[in-house]
C-alpha positions in Angstrom: 21.5 -40.1 -48.7 20.6 -38.3 -45.5 17.4 -40.3 -45.2 19.3 -43.6 -45.4 21.8 -42.5 -42.8 18.9 -41.5 -40.5 17.2 -44.9 -41.0 20.4 -46.8 -40.3 21.0 -44.9 -37.1 17.5 -45.6 -36.0 18.0 -49.3 -36.6 21.3 -49.3 -34.7 19.7 -47.5 -31.7 16.8 -49.9 -31.7 19.1 -52.9 -31.7 21.2 -51.4 -28.8 18.1 -50.8 -26.7 16.8 -54.4 -27.5 20.1 -56.0 -26.4 20.2 -53.8 -23.3 16.8 -55.0 -22.4 17.8 -58.7 -22.9 20.9 -58.2 -20.7 18.8 -56.6 -18.0 15.7 -58.8 -18.1 17.3 -62.2 -19.1 20.3 -62.8 -16.7 21.1 -66.1 -18.4 21.5 -64.5 -21.7 25.1 -63.8 -20.8 25.8 -67.5 -20.9 23.6 -68.2 -23.9 25.5 -66.0 -26.3 28.9 -67.7 -25.8 27.2 -71.1 -26.0 25.6 -70.3 -29.3 28.9 -69.1 -30.7 30.6 -72.3 -29.5 27.9 -74.5 -31.1 28.1 -72.5 -34.4 31.9 -72.9 -34.5 31.6 -76.7 -33.9 28.9 -76.9 -36.6 30.9 -74.8 -39.0 34.4 -76.4 -38.8 34.0 -79.7 -36.8 30.6 -81.4 -37.0 27.9 -79.8 -39.2 24.3 -79.7 -37.8 21.1 -79.5 -39.8 19.5 -76.2 -40.8 16.9 -76.2 -37.9 19.4 -74.5 -35.5 19.4 -71.1 -37.3 15.6 -71.3 -37.6 15.3 -72.0 -33.9 17.5 -69.0 -33.0 15.4 -66.8 -35.3 12.1 -67.8 -33.7 13.5 -67.3 -30.2 14.8 -63.8 -31.1 11.4 -62.9 -32.7 9.6 -63.9 -29.5 11.9 -61.9 -27.3 11.6 -58.8 -29.5 7.8 -59.0 -29.4 7.9 -59.2 -25.6 10.1 -56.1 -25.5 7.7 -54.2 -27.8 4.7 -55.1 -25.6 6.5 -53.9 -22.5 7.3 -50.5 -24.2 3.6 -50.2 -25.3 2.3 -50.9 -21.8 4.6 -48.3 -20.2 3.5 -45.7 -22.7 -0.2 -46.5 -22.1 0.4 -46.2 -18.3 2.0 -42.8 -18.7 -0.9 -41.5 -20.8 -3.4 -43.0 -18.4 -1.8 -41.1 -15.5 -2.0 -37.9 -17.5 -5.7 -38.5 -18.2 -6.4 -39.2 -14.5 -4.4 -36.0 -13.5 -6.5 -33.9 -15.9 -9.9 -35.4 -15.4 -10.0 -36.9 -11.9 -11.5 -34.8 -9.1 -8.8 -36.0 -6.8 -5.3 -37.2 -7.6 -3.3 -39.6 -5.5 -1.0 -38.2 -2.8 2.5 -37.3 -4.0 5.4 -36.7 -1.7 7.5 -33.7 -2.3 10.7 -34.1 -0.3 12.6 -32.5 -3.2 10.6 -29.2 -2.6 11.5 -29.0 1.0 15.1 -29.8 0.2 15.1 -27.0 -2.4 13.4 -24.6 0.1 16.1 -25.3 2.7 18.9 -24.5 0.2 17.4 -21.1 -0.9 15.7 -20.0 2.3 18.5 -18.2 4.2 20.0 -16.2 1.3 16.9 -15.5 -0.9 13.5 -16.2 0.4 13.9 -15.1 4.0 15.3 -11.6 3.2 12.5 -11.0 0.7 9.7 -12.3 2.9 11.1 -10.4 6.0 11.2 -7.1 4.1 7.7 -7.6 2.7 6.1 -8.6 6.0 7.9 -6.0 8.1 6.1 -3.2 6.3 2.8 -4.9 6.7 3.3 -5.7 10.4 4.5 -2.2 11.2 1.4 -0.6 9.7 -0.9 -3.0 11.5 0.8 -2.6 14.8 0.5 1.2 14.6 -3.2 1.1 13.8 -4.1 -1.5 16.4 -1.9 -0.9 19.4 -3.5 -1.2 22.8 -4.1 1.7 25.2 -1.2 0.5 27.3 1.3 1.3 24.5 1.7 5.0 23.5 4.2 4.3 20.6 5.5 1.2 19.0 8.4 0.8 16.6 9.6 -2.2 14.6 13.4 -2.5 15.0 14.2 -5.9 13.6 12.4 -8.5 11.5 13.7 -11.9 10.4 12.0 -15.3 10.0 15.2 -17.1 11.0 17.0 -19.9 9.2 14.3 -22.7 9.5 11.8 -22.7 6.6 8.3 -24.2 6.8 7.8 -27.8 5.7 5.4 -28.2 2.8 3.5 -31.3 2.0 4.8 -33.4 4.8 2.2 -36.1 4.2 2.0 -35.5 0.4 0.3 -33.1 -1.9 -2.7 -33.7 -4.2 -4.8 -31.9 -6.7 -8.6 -31.6 -6.4 -11.3 -30.1 -8.7 -14.2 -28.0 -7.5 -16.3 -27.1 -10.5 -13.9 -25.5 -13.0 -11.3 -24.6 -10.4 -8.2 -26.7 -9.8 -7.0 -26.7 -6.1 -3.7 -28.0 -4.7 -3.9 -29.3 -1.1 -0.7 -29.1 0.7 0.3 -29.5 4.4 1.9 -26.5 6.0 4.0 -27.1 9.2 6.3 -24.3 10.5 8.0 -24.7 13.8 10.9 -22.4 14.3 12.6 -21.0 17.4 15.3 -18.8 15.9 13.2 -16.0 14.4 13.7 -12.5 15.6 11.0 -9.8 15.6 12.0 -7.0 17.9 9.5 -4.2 18.9 10.6 -1.1 20.8 7.6 0.3 22.8 7.0 3.5 24.7 4.4 2.8 27.4 1.6 5.1 28.4 0.5 6.0 31.9 0.6 4.7 34.6 3.7 2.6 33.6 5.7 5.4 31.8 8.8 3.9 30.3 10.2 2.0 27.4 10.4 -1.8 26.8 11.5 -4.2 24.2 9.2 -7.0 23.0 10.8 -9.9 21.2 8.9 -12.6 19.2 11.4 -15.5 19.0 9.4 -18.5 18.0 6.3 -19.5 16.0 4.3 -22.6 15.3 1.8 -22.8 12.5 0.3 -26.0 11.4 -2.6 -26.4 8.9 -3.7 -27.4 5.4 -2.8 -24.9 2.7 -4.8 -24.4 -0.5 -3.3 -23.1 -3.7 -5.6 -22.1 -6.5 -4.2 -20.9 -9.9 -6.5 -18.3 -11.5 -6.7 -16.2 -14.7 -4.8 -18.8 -16.8 -1.9 -18.8 -14.4 -1.5 -15.0 -14.0 -2.0 -15.3 -10.2 -2.4 -17.8 -7.4 -4.8 -17.5 -4.5 -3.7 -19.1 -1.3 -5.5 -19.7 2.0 -5.8 -22.2 4.9 -8.6 -24.8 4.5 -9.5 -24.3 8.2 -8.2 -22.3 11.1 -4.6 -23.4 11.6 -2.9 -24.2 14.9 -0.9 -21.2 15.9 1.5 -20.5 18.8 3.9 -17.7 19.1 6.7 -17.2 21.7 7.0 -13.7 23.3 9.8 -12.5 25.6 10.5 -9.1 27.1 14.0 -7.9 26.6 16.3 -5.9 28.9 19.3 -3.7 28.6 20.1 -1.1 26.0 17.8 1.9 26.2 15.1 0.0 28.0 13.9 1.6 31.3 11.6 -1.1 32.6 12.7 -4.5 33.9 12.5 -7.6 31.7 9.1 -8.8 33.0 6.0 -9.5 31.1 3.8 -6.5 30.5 0.1 -7.1 31.3 -2.1 -7.8 28.3 0.7 -7.4 25.7 1.2 -11.1 25.0 -2.5 -11.7 24.6 -2.8 -8.7 22.4 -0.1 -9.8 20.0 -1.5 -13.4 19.9 -5.0 -12.0 19.2 -3.7 -9.7 16.5 -1.9 -12.5 14.7 -4.9 -14.8 14.9 -7.3 -12.1 13.7 -5.0 -11.4 10.7 -5.1 -15.0 9.7 -8.8 -15.5 10.3 -9.9 -12.4 8.3 -7.5 -12.7 5.4 -6.2 -16.3 5.0 -8.8 -18.8 6.1 -11.3 -20.2 3.7 -13.2 -18.6 2.0 -10.9 -15.5 2.6 -7.9 -15.7 0.2 -4.8 -13.8 -0.5 -3.3 -13.3 -3.9 0.2 -13.8 -5.3 0.5 -12.3 -8.8 2.8 -13.7 -11.5 3.3 -10.8 -13.9 5.1 -11.4 -17.2 7.1 -8.1 -16.8 8.1 -6.1 -13.8 7.9 -2.3 -14.2 9.6 -1.7 -10.8 6.9 0.6 -9.5 5.6 0.6 -6.0 1.9 1.5 -5.7 1.1 3.5 -2.5 -2.5 4.4 -3.2 -5.2 4.7 -5.8 -8.6 6.0 -6.7 -11.5 3.6 -7.3 -14.9 4.3 -8.7 -17.6 2.0 -7.4 -21.1 1.7 -8.9 -23.5 -0.3 -6.9 -26.0 -1.4 -9.6 -28.5 -3.8 -8.2 -29.3 -7.0 -6.2 -31.4 -10.0 -7.0 -32.9 -13.1 -5.5 -33.3 -11.5 -2.1 -35.5 -13.7 0.1 -36.7 -12.3 3.5 -36.9 -15.7 5.3 -33.3 -16.8 4.8 -31.9 -13.3 5.4 -33.8 -12.8 8.7 -32.4 -16.1 9.9 -28.9 -15.0 9.1 -29.6 -11.7 10.7 -30.7 -13.2 14.0 -27.6 -15.5 14.1 -25.2 -12.6 13.5 -27.1 -10.4 16.0 -26.4 -7.3 13.9 -30.0 -6.3 13.5 -31.5 -3.1 15.0 -28.3 -1.2 15.2 -30.3 1.9 16.2 -32.8 0.5 18.7 -31.2 -2.9 19.6 -34.5 -4.8 19.4 -35.7 -7.2 16.7 -39.3 -7.0 15.6 -40.5 -9.8 13.3 -42.9 -8.5 10.8 -44.8 -10.5 8.3 -44.0 -8.6 5.2 -43.8 -9.7 1.6 -40.4 -9.8 -0.1 -41.5 -7.1 -2.5 -42.1 -4.8 0.5 -38.5 -4.9 1.6 -36.6 -1.5 1.6 -32.9 -2.3 1.4 -29.7 -0.3 1.0 -26.0 -1.1 0.6 -23.2 0.3 2.7 -19.9 0.3 0.9 -16.8 0.1 3.1 -13.1 0.5 2.2 -10.9 0.7 5.3 -12.3 3.6 7.3 -14.2 5.2 4.5 -17.9 4.2 4.3 -20.7 5.3 1.9 -24.3 4.1 1.6 -26.9 4.1 -1.1 -30.5 5.2 -0.8 -33.1 2.6 0.1 -34.8 0.8 -2.8 -37.8 -1.5 -2.6 -38.4 -5.1 -3.7 -36.6 -8.4 -3.8 -34.5 -7.2 -6.8 -33.7 -3.6 -5.8 -31.8 -1.3 -8.1 -29.6 1.6 -6.8 -27.2 2.7 -9.6 -25.2 4.7 -7.0 -21.6 5.8 -7.7 -18.9 6.4 -5.1 -15.3 7.4 -5.4 -13.1 5.4 -2.9 -9.5 6.0 -2.0 -6.9 3.3 -1.6 -3.9 3.9 0.7 -2.0 0.8 -0.2 -1.4 -1.5 -3.3 -4.2 -3.8 -2.0 -7.7 -3.2 -0.7 -10.8 -5.0 0.5 -14.1 -3.5 -0.7 -17.0 -4.7 1.5 -20.7 -4.4 0.8 -23.1 -4.7 3.7 -26.8 -5.2 3.0 -29.3 -3.6 5.4 -33.1 -3.4 5.5 -35.0 -0.3 6.5 -38.0 -0.9 8.9 -41.0 1.1 7.6 -42.0 3.9 9.9 -38.9 3.6 12.1 -35.3 4.8 12.2 -34.2 1.2 12.8 -32.5 -0.9 10.2 -31.4 -4.5 10.2 -28.2 -6.1 9.0 -29.0 -8.8 6.5 -25.8 -10.0 4.7 -22.5 -8.9 3.2 -20.0 -9.7 0.5 -16.6 -8.4 -0.5 -14.3 -7.9 -3.4 -10.5 -7.7 -3.1 -8.1 -5.9 -5.4 -4.4 -5.9 -5.9 -1.9 -3.9 -8.0 0.2 -6.1 -10.3 3.8 -5.1 -11.2 3.0 -5.1 -14.9 0.8 -2.1 -14.3 -2.5 -4.1 -14.3 -5.0 -4.8 -11.5 -6.6 -8.1 -10.3 -10.1 -8.2 -8.7 -11.3 -11.3 -7.0 -14.1 -12.4 -4.7 -16.0 -15.4 -3.3 -18.3 -17.0 -5.9 -21.2 -19.4 -5.5 -20.4 -22.4 -3.2 -17.1 -20.7 -2.1 -15.8 -20.8 -5.7 -13.5 -18.1 -7.1 -14.6 -15.1 -9.1 -11.6 -13.2 -10.6 -11.1 -10.4 -13.2 -7.9 -9.0 -14.7 -7.7 -5.4 -15.9 -4.8 -4.5 -18.1 -5.0 -0.7 -17.7 -6.8 2.0 -15.6 -10.1 3.3 -16.8 -11.5 0.0 -17.9 -14.9 -1.0 -16.3 -15.3 -4.4 -14.7 -18.7 -5.8 -13.8 -18.9 -8.5 -11.1 -21.8 -10.4 -9.7 -21.0 -11.5 -6.1 -23.3 -13.7 -4.0 -24.0 -12.6 -0.5 -22.3 -14.7 2.2 -23.9 -16.6 5.0 -27.3 -16.9 3.2 -28.6 -19.3 0.6 -29.9 -16.7 -1.8 -29.1 -13.2 -3.1 -26.4 -11.7 -5.2 -25.1 -8.2 -5.8 -24.0 -6.6 -9.1 -21.3 -3.9 -9.0 -19.2 -2.1 -11.6 -15.7 -1.1 -10.7 -13.4 1.4 -12.5 -9.8 1.8 -11.2 -9.2 5.4 -12.1 -5.5 5.5 -11.2 -2.7 4.0 -9.1 -0.4 6.4 -7.4 3.2 5.4 -7.0 5.9 6.1 -4.5 7.8 8.2 -7.1 4.9 10.6 -7.3 3.7 9.5 -10.7 0.4 7.8 -11.5 -1.1 5.7 -14.4 -4.3 7.7 -14.9 -5.7 7.8 -18.4 -7.3 11.2 -17.8 -6.3 13.6 -20.5 -5.4 16.4 -18.1 -3.4 14.2 -15.9 -1.6 12.7 -18.9 -0.8 16.1 -20.3 0.5 17.3 -16.9 2.6 14.2 -16.5 4.1 14.8 -20.0 4.9 18.4 -19.2 6.5 17.5 -16.0 8.5 14.8 -17.6 9.8 16.9 -20.5 10.3 20.0 -18.4 8.1 22.1 -20.8 5.7 23.6 -18.4 5.2 27.3 -19.1 4.5 28.3 -15.5 7.2 27.6 -13.0 6.8 29.7 -9.8 9.6 29.8 -7.3 8.8 29.0 -3.7 11.8 30.7 -2.1 13.4 27.4 -1.0 16.5 25.6 -2.1 16.6 21.8 -2.8 19.9 20.2 -1.8 20.2 16.9 -3.7 23.1 14.6 -2.9 23.8 11.7 -5.3 25.3 9.3 -2.8 25.8 5.9 -4.5 24.4 3.3 -6.9 24.1 -0.4 -6.8 23.5 -3.3 -9.2 23.8 -1.2 -12.3 23.7 -3.1 -15.6 26.9 -3.9 -17.4 27.6 -2.3 -20.8 31.1 -3.3 -21.7 32.7 -6.7 -22.5 34.4 -6.9 -19.1 31.0 -6.9 -17.3 31.4 -3.4 -15.9 30.2 0.1 -16.8 31.5 3.7 -16.4 28.4 5.4 -14.8 27.5 9.0 -14.3 24.1 10.6 -13.5 22.3 13.6 -14.9 19.8 15.5 -12.7 17.1 17.8 -14.2 14.8 19.9 -12.2 12.8 22.6 -13.9 15.3 24.2 -16.3 18.4 23.4 -14.3 20.6 20.5 -15.3 23.5 19.0 -13.3 25.9 16.1 -14.0 28.0 13.9 -11.7 31.5 12.8 -12.4 32.2 9.5 -14.1 33.2 6.5 -12.0 35.2 4.1 -14.1 34.6 0.3 -14.0 32.0 0.3 -11.2 28.8 -1.6 -10.9 28.2 -0.1 -7.4 29.6 3.4 -7.8 30.0 6.0 -5.0 29.7 9.7 -5.9 28.7 11.7 -2.8 28.2 14.8 -4.9 25.9 17.6 -3.8 23.8 19.8 -6.1 21.6 22.8 -5.4 18.3 23.7 -7.2 15.8 26.5 -6.8 12.5 24.8 -5.8 9.7 25.1 -8.3 6.1 25.0 -7.5 3.4 23.1 -9.3 4.5 19.5 -8.5 7.7 19.5 -10.6 9.6 16.2 -10.6 13.3 15.6 -10.2 14.3 13.7 -13.4 17.2 11.3 -13.2 19.0 9.6 -16.1 22.0 7.3 -15.6 24.5 6.7 -18.4 27.6 4.6 -19.0 30.3 6.6 -20.7 31.6 5.2 -23.9 33.9 6.5 -26.7 31.3 6.1 -29.5 28.3 7.3 -27.5 27.1 7.0 -24.0 24.6 4.2 -23.2 21.5 4.8 -21.2 21.4 2.4 -18.2 18.2 3.6 -16.5 16.0 6.6 -15.6 13.7 7.6 -12.8 11.5 10.4 -11.5 11.2 11.5 -7.9 8.2 13.4 -6.6 9.4 16.2 -4.3 6.0 17.3 -3.1 5.5 17.2 0.7 9.2 17.7 1.5 9.2 19.6 4.8 11.7 22.4 5.4 14.7 21.4 7.4 14.0 17.6 7.0 16.1 15.2 5.0 14.9 12.4 2.8 17.2 9.4 2.2 15.8 7.2 -0.5 16.8 4.4 -2.9 15.3 5.2 -6.3 15.0 2.1 -8.6 15.9 2.8 -12.2 13.2 2.2 -14.8 13.4 0.6 -18.2 16.2 -1.7 -17.1 16.3 -5.0 -15.3 18.4 -3.9 -12.3 19.9 -0.8 -10.7 19.2 1.6 -7.9 20.5 5.1 -7.0 20.6 6.5 -3.5 19.7 10.1 -3.0 19.6 12.5 -0.1 17.2 15.3 -0.6 16.8 18.3 1.7 14.7 21.5 1.5 16.1 24.7 3.1 15.0 28.3 3.1 16.9 30.6 0.7 17.8 33.4 3.1 19.6 35.4 0.5 16.5 35.5 -1.8 14.3 36.4 1.2 16.6 39.3 2.1 16.8 40.7 -1.4 13.1 40.4 -2.2 12.0 41.6 1.2 9.2 39.0 1.2 7.9 37.3 4.4 6.8 33.7 4.8 3.6 32.7 3.1 0.5 31.6 4.9 -2.5 29.3 4.3 -5.9 31.0 4.1 -8.7 28.6 4.8 -12.4 29.5 4.4 -14.7 27.1 6.1 -17.9 27.7 4.2 -20.5 25.0 5.1 -21.3 21.3 5.5 -24.1 19.1 4.5 -25.7 15.8 5.3 -23.9 15.5 8.7 -24.8 12.7 11.0 -27.1 13.4 14.0 -25.2 13.3 17.2 -28.0 14.3 19.6 -31.1 12.4 20.6 -33.3 15.0 19.0 -31.9 14.0 15.6 -29.7 17.1 15.1 -26.2 18.3 15.9 -24.4 21.4 17.1 -21.5 21.3 14.7 -18.3 23.3 14.7 -14.9 22.7 13.0 -11.6 22.3 14.8 -8.7 22.9 12.4 -5.2 21.6 13.2 -2.2 22.7 11.3 1.1 21.5 12.8 1.1 22.6 16.4 -1.6 25.3 15.8 -5.2 24.7 16.5 -8.2 27.0 15.6 -11.9 26.5 15.6 -15.0 28.0 14.1 -18.2 29.1 15.9 -20.9 26.6 16.9 -24.0 26.4 14.7 -26.8 25.0 16.8 -29.4 22.3 15.9 -28.6 21.7 12.3 -27.2 19.0 10.0 -26.3 21.5 7.3 -24.4 24.3 9.0 -23.0 27.4 7.4 -20.0 29.0 9.0 -18.4 31.3 6.4 -15.4 31.8 8.6 -11.8 32.5 7.5 -8.8 31.1 9.4 -5.1 31.8 8.6 -2.0 29.7 9.3 1.7 30.4 8.7 2.7 27.9 6.1 5.2 25.3 7.2 4.3 22.3 5.1 2.3 20.5 7.9 -0.9 18.5 7.1 -4.0 20.5 7.4 -6.7 18.5 9.2 -10.3 19.3 9.8 -12.2 17.7 12.7 -16.0 18.3 12.7 -17.3 18.1 16.3 -20.6 18.2 18.0 -20.7 20.8 20.8 -21.8 19.8 24.3 -21.9 22.2 27.2 -21.5 19.5 29.9 -20.6 16.3 28.2 -17.4 15.7 26.1 -17.6 16.7 22.5 -18.3 13.9 20.0 -16.7 13.5 16.5 -19.0 13.6 13.5 -16.2 13.2 10.9 -12.8 14.4 9.8 -10.8 14.9 6.7 -7.4 16.1 5.4 -7.2 19.1 3.1 -4.6 18.8 0.3 -3.0 22.2 -0.5 0.6 21.5 -1.5 -0.2 21.2 -5.2 -1.6 24.8 -5.3 0.4 27.5 -7.0 1.1 30.7 -5.0 -2.0 32.8 -4.5 -4.1 30.1 -6.2 -7.5 29.3 -4.7 -9.2 25.9 -4.7 -12.9 25.3 -4.0 -13.6 21.8 -2.7 -16.3 19.6 -1.3 -14.5 17.0 0.8 -16.2 13.8 2.1 -15.8 13.2 5.8 -14.1 10.0 6.9 -14.9 7.9 9.9 -18.7 8.4 9.5 -21.3 7.1 7.1 -22.1 10.4 5.4 -21.3 14.1 5.4 -19.3 16.6 3.3 -17.7 19.9 4.1 -17.2 22.8 1.7 -14.0 24.8 2.0 -11.9 27.3 0.0 -8.1 27.2 0.5 -5.5 29.6 -0.8 -1.7 29.6 -0.6 -1.0 33.3 0.1 2.5 34.6 -0.9 2.6 38.3 -0.2 4.3 40.7 -2.6 6.9 43.3 -1.6 5.1 46.4 -0.2 7.1 49.5 0.3 6.1 51.1 3.6 7.8 53.7 5.6 9.1 52.8 9.0 6.7 55.3 10.6 3.7 53.6 9.0 5.0 50.2 10.0 5.5 51.2 13.6 2.1 52.8 13.7 0.4 49.7 12.3 2.4 47.4 14.7 1.4 49.6 17.7 -2.3 49.6 16.6 -2.3 45.8 16.2 -0.6 45.3 19.5 -3.1 47.6 21.2 -5.9 45.8 19.5 -4.8 42.4 20.9 -4.4 44.0 24.3 -7.9 45.5 24.2 -9.4 42.2 23.0 -7.7 40.3 25.9 -9.0 42.8 28.5 -12.6 42.5 27.1 -12.4 38.7 27.2 -11.2 38.8 30.8 -14.0 41.1 31.8 -16.6 38.8 30.1 -14.9 35.8 31.8 -15.3 37.3 35.3 -19.0 38.1 34.6 -19.8 34.6 33.4 -18.1 33.0 36.3 -20.3 34.9 38.6 -23.4 34.0 36.6 -22.4 30.3 36.4 -23.2 30.1 32.6 -21.1 27.0 31.5 -22.1 27.3 27.8 -21.0 30.9 27.7 -17.7 30.0 29.4 -16.9 27.5 26.7 -17.4 30.1 24.0 -15.1 32.5 25.9 -12.4 29.9 26.2 -12.7 29.5 22.4 -12.2 33.3 22.0 -9.1 33.1 24.2 -7.6 30.4 22.0 -8.3 32.5 18.9 -6.6 35.5 20.4 -3.6 33.4 21.5 -3.2 32.2 17.9 -3.4 35.8 16.6 -0.8 36.8 19.1 1.5 33.9 18.0 1.2 35.0 14.3 1.9 38.6 15.3 5.0 37.6 17.2 6.2 35.6 14.2 5.6 38.6 12.0 7.6 40.8 14.3 10.5 38.4 14.4 10.6 38.2 10.6 10.5 42.0 10.3 13.3 42.2 12.9 15.5 39.9 10.8 14.8 41.9 7.7 15.6 45.2 9.4 18.9 43.8 10.7 19.8 42.7 7.2 19.0 46.1 5.8 21.1 47.8 8.5 24.1 45.5 7.7 23.7 46.3 4.0 23.5 50.1 4.7 26.7 49.8 6.9 28.6 48.1 4.1 27.6 50.8 1.6 28.7 53.5 4.0 32.0 51.8 4.6 32.6 51.3 0.9 31.7 55.0 0.0 33.9 56.6 2.8 37.5 57.7 2.0 40.4 55.5 3.0 41.4 57.7 6.0 37.9 57.6 7.3 37.8 53.8 7.0 40.9 53.6 9.2 39.3 55.8 11.8 36.1 53.8 11.5 37.9 50.5 12.0 39.8 51.8 15.0 
């Protein structure tokens, strides 16, 4: 029965479509139908006709229906043919997309502009700080907005093209806006000395944009087909806190224009491409760094003739001697090595012979953002010479994806795309990348992303120890929790965009905070998606990298609902400083909590325990494989250590690339970064840098020692060997006489040392020995640092003594009889 009803409905629909077609395509059909009805009525009741009239009508109807079916078939074939052309044709016809620009105008102001402005503001601020001119001492981004005018896409149409297996969309890009607002506040260096505001208020970019979907639609690469036409408008503001007149500063406009053009040229013009990922899920984690293991395996198809030609064009050859010497050597006689570069960190392999050299060299590289560009430079060693020639280069880019995966991509043969997708850390990826600017040669590398580090202090490493430590921290089950003597003041300020849990579309939120073994809870705010608590809680700070665990709940009669959780890494929180952060909630689609976190010294605990401030003990042991800074191929290295405002240095070891200092330096701990600068000593000329590094110590437990070999940054090679200990002294009971005696002996020791140094200084001034004078100045700086530490120690002991006197006075007052108390008060 149901089948008959379906067939009848289909026939009715077919008849309706057919008559609709007749009404549209045959205008005279409107008059023909009444005429036929009139003729039929005459034939039926007035004057009968023969039987040929119904036959004629039937034939005519059959012809019209056949014409209609042919038209339907032709339209269907045209549609299928267009689909075949779209899938198989190298180039599709131009298609206009006014609808896209109309949609872009509707969503630009309230959605796209805020998101793009927030994203680009952080990128611009970092780039400005790292590449500011000498005229500007400090620069700060105060405002960033692209304005209300979106770019126009595909003004003359869009089309798809095919290059090999890669589909590419060509789209025009035309952006001309005069209402953008990018405001920079600058502090100028000498000789200008003052502050000024720089405003970028207009921009013009015109070019052809390329969009390339990769990895089955998991990401899109985008770039300009050629260098776009770029103009930016710059004005210099006045008023407010500005101290200089509103006139153009020399060189600033050209610097900003050059910075903008360089950014486009190096990252967004073919074959350089940027990546926009399209993850299936968003874990709401912000990657702030990572650790990458790079293995340079081998190269192949290296041909000397093509590489020498490229080298002469680039004029990078002979970086040591500056001259090019053509030698008729066979390809198998080449000695080549690879220099690996990631931002300011560079490492190089050993030289290997032949046209297909093999290195198998492993390096650990550090990422400081959620993206990175890994560059590989190929050099040739000249036999019997310290000279080496630049031959070619290639690069691999990487990006963290919000579903906790990683995308690697590079330039393939013929400017094609090579892309790999890694779902989790620890998985090895092998890529074969052709060298650029030459006709032959390719490099094989293997990459292992060991871990991504996130803004909340967590990481996604698969290392067993890291995984165990993370689980202990998450569950609060660590057996060793050492107190640091500080208090953490955590204020739960407010929340926003929390998820709804009741039928009315609201929730009744409260927050639980867990730190170590302490647990606190806020009050419940009824019917609030954006609650405000402003509740303050106090925790005793725990060493060992303990996290602050946050869980947000919605109160309910039959059981509270979890509406998100998060972890906050409190490492690196300086004493006396306040951190105001918005913490996104995990495991939910929306929701953020605003926290204010402050670390303060627990004075009561310090007075009761009698302990003084801890200090950092740094032992600078040795270094190896330093670069040669002198013409004789050696260096005179020493180490200058900077900790906050304090600076100390080791002795100078002359004429060596593998110095041994074995020198101990101490600093009062205040949470500042500990930086090592390895310098080459010169008696007359300024010292030159041969590398620097930062020593991480904040993760150490009290009185724990770490032994490290740290690679030097800013140079091609070199490592330094150090031992670092966080010293926390125990309470030592000493009599006041012994304390005074030791204080007097230390004060006398400093005084005697200063007198001896002054005597040496006078003698060396008379002799005119400049090298000895520099060493004496170093001794003076060391004594000054010792004196500062001693003064700090005296100040601490003074405070402890006053506290003990007050406690003793209170005990005497409480133990005295009432009459004596009255007399004492009077």
